[in-house]
N, C-alpha and C positions, 0 to 999 in steps of 0.2 A: 515413214509410217510402216509398221509391220502388221501383218494379218495374223491374228490369233483366233483360236477356236475354244469355246467353252463347252464342255460336255457336262451335263447334269446326270449324276449316277444315283439311282434310287437304292433303297435298302436291300433290294434283291441283286444288286450289282449290274442292273440293266442301265444302259446309257441311252439318253435321248439323242435325236439328231443334233449336231453341234450348232452353236450360235456363233456367227462370225463377230469379231471384235477388232477394230483397227485402232492401234495405239502406237505411241512414239517409242516405248520401251517396256521391258518386263515389269518395272515398278508400277507404271500406270496401268498396265493390263491386269496385274495382280490386284491392285486396289479396286478397279472396276469390277473384276470377277467376284471378289469377296463381298462386294456390295449386293451381289445377286444371290448370296447364300440364303437358302430357305429350308425346305424339307429335305432336299437332296444334297449330296456331296457334289463338289465340282472338281473337274480336271481342266486346267488351262494349258493349251498346246500352242506352240508356234512351229508350224511345219511338223516335222517328226520328233520334235523336242518337247518333253513334258516340262513345263515351267513351274507349275505348282499344283498340289492336290490340297483341297481344303474340305474338312468335314463339317457338315451342318451341326448347329448347336443341338444338344440333347433336348428332347421333347419338353422337359420341365422348364428349361431356360426359355424356350420359345413361348411358354405360357399356355400350352395346350393341355397341360395335365395338372390337376389339383393335387397338392401334396398333403391335404388334410386327412387325418386318420379316419 
């Protein structure tokens, strides 16, 4: 098991306190981190190593914005 940290980064570039995540490997950690994508982007770290950065979906895709004229 490896100890990963997920940082949620808002649109202003501010990061929340990291959430710990214990996983067997990078693939499992990446899958679990991507499942938590919401309004904020995520950064997944293992120690001092950045494993993955993932951007949140655009607002229209999340369904919070009506595209009607």
